[in-house]
C-alpha positions, 0 to 999 in steps of 0.5 A: 486860137482865134484866126482873125487877123490882128495888127496887135504887137506885144511890145518888147520891155525895153526902148525901142533899139535898146533891149535886145543886143541882136541885129534887129533892135526889138520885134514888132509888127505893123498894120497891114494897111499903109494909110492913116487910120481915119480919125472916127469919133475923135474928140474936137481939137482942144483950141485953147490948148491948140493956141498955148502950143502956136505961142510957145512954139512962136517963142522957140522960133523967136527967142531960142539961143539957136536957130531951130529947123521947123521940121525938126522942131514939129518933129521933137513935139510929135515925139514928146507928145507920144513918148509922154504917154507910156514908156512903150509908146513912141513916134517913128520916123520913116527909117525906124518904122523900116527897122521895126518893120525888117524885125518882124519878118525873121530877114533882113538884108545885111551881113548877118551878125548878132552885135552888142555894144560892151567895154566901149566897142561893138562886139560880135556875140555869134554870125548867123550861120550861112551869112556873109559875115559867117563864110567871111571867117568872122568870129564871136568876140571880134570887135568892129572898130570901122565901117566903111573906114568910119569909126564906130565906137560903142554906138551899136546903133549906127554900126547896124544902120551902116552894115544894112543895106541892099543886097548885093553891096559891098560893106568893109568891116574892120574889126579887131581879135582880141584872142590875137591882137589882130586887126583885120579888114573884111569886104562884105558882099550883103545878101538876105539873111535868115534870123532864127529866133529858136536854138535847140539842144539835147541835154540828155538822152531823152531830155530837150532844151529849147530857147527862143531869143525874141518873137517875130513871124517865124518863130513858130515855125521855127519852134516846130522845126526844132522840136521835130530835131530834138524828136529825130535825135531822140528816137524813144521820144521826149521824155521832157522839154526845158524851153528858156525864155530868158532875156527874152524881151517880147515881140509879135503878139500872134507869135507868142500865142501860137508858142503857147498855142503848140503846147496846149490843146484848148483854153483861153490863152490870152485876153486884151481890153482897151478903148476900140473894138479892136483892142478887146479880144481873146485868142485860144488854143487849139487842138495839138501839143507838139510834145504830146503831154510830156512834161515842159519846164520854162525858165524864166528871168527879169529880161522875160517880158510881154509875149514871153509874159503871155506864153508863160502866163498862159502855161502856168495858168493852164498847169501846162509848165512849171516855170523856174528862174527869177520874177518876169518884167512885168509889161502887161500892154499892147502896142499897135503900130499905125502907118501915117499919111506922110510916112513914118508910124506911130507906135501907141499902147491900144490894150492891156492884156490878162492871163487865161486866170484874168491876172493883170501882170503889168507892173508885178510880172510872174512869180515863178513856180520856183525861184531859183537862188542867187543873183539872175546870170545870163543864159550859158550860150550854146555852143555844141557838142564839142563843149560841156553840156548846157546843164553843166554850164547853166544852173537853171537849166540844171535845175529844170532838168532835175524837175523834169526827171522828178516830173517823168518819175511822177508820171511812171509813179502809180499814183497811190501815197506820196505820188498821188500828192507831188502829181497834184501839186506840180503842173 
């Protein structure tokens, strides 16, 4: 791929702080420079409109039923101006900007739990392995009732904010454990938590499964490590891999490109077009395929967006993988996070991207090669070796495994007659 350092992101499809169910609220990247960008050859300020703005501002200050703080009013005006551009552009205050910065890094100071708002409560999806929460004995399904004796309710963003803090500091969690009906208090010492967006599992001898839940700076390395583990568990080699991108809302552009590159030897991965020179770019694959050409199936659904669609579109267009599941979200734009001189940042749509075939998926999504029957269902939890096999619990994983076996059979069959036809039509 291109080695030129890029400041762009393929932003998660949902509104900021809303789409992800994890302890972070989206996966973004910031510009490496921390100064505001010069205006360049921007058009002169439209004074007629500026006067109109000033008049409205004065009317609000003088006649609105409640007194409005100048700072708060200007903050709202800026937010409204940026948000009106498109659903993915936004003004970020200093705290929101810091949240975005942390979420791209793959680590943060906190207690180490993935949470979701569910049934009017904040529920723990899982404690992260080795984290303070895991070591203290918090369990999946526990509901957070209070943090430092403050009621939480279903305030997911508030719970996340209160659990964050400097390493070494203490935080008290009061949780309700539905399995026993107990209410328990835990005093946790915050620490640096490593968040891994990649998980792997063996499906059957020779067939592996990798799930990517988001794209952060650590995702490419986590993917390489996951496949190394699968290869270690399958000494006779991997015959095929299921790559699960369902409900993956996107993240750092370069991470998505690197994941696609991991399975491609050559060719364009993504191109983008925008008004500025930096917004127009093309990224290409470099030699090397982690699977050495073994068959690959990618699972997608309506929650697969942005960087997930870059990966799926590149692998599909290059006939490297077969897509199974449901139509993807359809977010074909790229955002850049630009720090401002007085703190905070503006997250601005700067490019529209295209798959290797030149197609724009914006508002359209990607239709899989095989559309799964029935309504979309969330991916089954990875519960480990003690549970029933993943392919038994997840029908789309089962379908993907079936297709991998069919492709492996074609690869071993002399390419004649019906086998030749299948080889020509199966990516």
